[in-house]
C-alpha angles and dihedrals in degrees: 000000000000091000090049093052091045091052091046094050091044089053092048093046093048095050095040089055089046090051092049090048091051091050091049091047091050092048092047091045092051092047092048090046093051093045091048092049091051094045091042092053093051093040090053089048095046098081090046092047093048090049089049090052090052091050092048093049092048092047091048092051094045096045092045092055091046094049093047091054092044093049091050090051095047093047090066095053125104119272096257093049090047092052090050091052091049091053090050090049090050090057090050092050091048091052092049092049091051092054094043094087091060090059099043120130091253091058089045091055092046091053093067137249095282094065095038101105094043094046092045088052093050091046091050092048091048093048092048092050092047093049092046091051090051091051090048091050091051091051092049091048090053089048091051092051090050090047090053090056091046092050095049092044091048091050091051091048091051090051089049090052091051091051090049091053091047091052091048091053092048091047091049091051089048091052092049091051090050089051091052090048091053091051091049091051089048091054095057117111129207092265090054089059091054096041111052096186095065121123092248092055089048090053091048091053090050091049091050091050090049092050091050092050093047091046090054090050093047092049090052091049090049091050092051091048092050092048092050091046090053089051092049091049090053093053115103118256115250111246118246118262105266125206112254109253124201117223101227093187091062090050091049089050089053090059096039096114091054093047092047092051092048092046091052091049090050091050092052091044091051089056093049113092092194091054092048090050090050091050090049094054097035096087092054097033095096093046090048091052091051091047090050090050090048090047089055099038104036096061090051090048092049091047090050091051091050093046100046101029117020100034094054089048091052091048090057093046122103111274124243120255117178097190123009096212139023117215092217121062097224145000120251118213137166109251136164121226113296112265091214139355094267094094139301114303106213098178136081138175087264134013131204116222122191106213108204125204109275093030127109131201127202113192141156109264093233090064099047100091102172141349136174119275094245093060112112110230122194135165124257109198096201132011094226124357091202089063100034096150095054089044093053094041091050091047090244093144133102088028129173112248109202127193134163141191092217133030114290133187112225122189115215120197139140114263095179105051125038093202096055123100128189129225137189118225113190115204114195125219114286094021128102134198128205109225136176101231091218087079096047121097102165150337138227118211142151114276110267093016103083110173117265120238118211128192121220119191117201105186097143099061127082091218091068093049094046092052093035090230105127098162131047124197118210128193118213123214160269092078143092116242118210110211136175134214140176111264091347146327125249130197114198135183101234095202110171094359144323131191120208134173112266092228091056097049115108100170148309139222116277093245093057119120101231125194140143128253127199114251119241141247109039102218098065090048096049089050090053096245097115134037121252098236139036124204112248120203127188139156142104114286089000124143137198127202122209141158125245096239116034115239088235093056099075122094092237091055094045092050094052117127126252095260091055091049091049091048092050090049090053092050091048091053088060093047095258 
């Protein structure tokens, strides 16, 4: 019963927790969905709103400059022309005010979210134009009021000038009459002073009456001038022509809905990590796309050039021959029975070497599996000091040097790689064999007659540049080379011709005619599944040595990084 209740409550608890988890997941999913929809809507609007703000600012700047210049030009017009322009501007303002309701924020919201940025932009542009026209109208009205003052003051000043000229004429006539009176008084004689009815006295009386009349006229003209001057002095001064100034705050207020919408969208965008990441990669997105296209296209283009141009040229180039003739007719090598008819397999998981007195063996310690107790083992720091770089690169350093005073059986086998097999390649006296030292693990030779290594540079042939192997190292007999290979090593008489994968080639006899042949078909090569070139070997009594599985065929080798590939290419160029 207890177990039953425990199971029941465990069942209830498990499914209640599952139900709560489902409810929480649905709530969280709905909240995330709603938030994403809201953020997505504003994020989608943000570029349109920012573009609308740029358009509004540009329109405001351009229209403000235009209206300022237009207001300055109209302010200098005559009063009647100015009044006509004000009436025309009133009709424009009335038309803009009538269409303002269609672009209000309420109508913008009713139009839907899709048209929001465009309608906000049109409403802002319309509001800016209306406010600028109103400011222009206010400036022109002030200019008209000033012009009224200027016109009335100018009319009064012209009247004052006329009165001044009238007074000057009256005063001139008065002075001329006085001059005539003085001449008449100067012409009187003594008898004219006694006799008042003389002609001279009559002329003097006439001159005096004329002077009195002209004086009265001049005084009246002066009085009228002084009265007009007092009136002109009492007239208000016309204000100076001010530069039309645009109230930027009013223009900003006209575009407030657009700016508020854009600010809200920017705030939501600033909180969105996805939007920030998109903005971060947006400047380099186009370049990245082109680089990706180039990354995909350029290798195919380079492969096509190599396949259709360089490989045919290399095939027609003169082949490489290290030594034209071998002094011995054939190589002798220890070999078990061929496993199949594809060529003699000279390798095995382990090999037995009989070390005779007077012989020495240098071998990598990891491949010396067992030896008799009486064998003398010493350390050889470097395989050949003359070729220290190939020796180090091929791990032919810190070797075991074995010697014995009586015959000894030594077992050679790989203790580091289960897929490797070892082979013995016996090179007779007078013969030489070209070998990539990466496949060499040791050598057996007579004491005091260590095999000579010769370097052969082939810089003038296209085959060497196509395979990036510029130097070849040959070993001269008599000696027995101990080599390794993945899943086995084969030595074949090439006869009239033999093609082998470059990655599988370990070496060839010095009299071999070596060249490169373009791989077929084209599609596997362009897709990177096959190499461009195969090694081609030919020649009478010529041999090639290769491993069963190419060293470039394994997944570890194919997944190597670029630095490792570059390093391997450099070693290959030096015959390593």
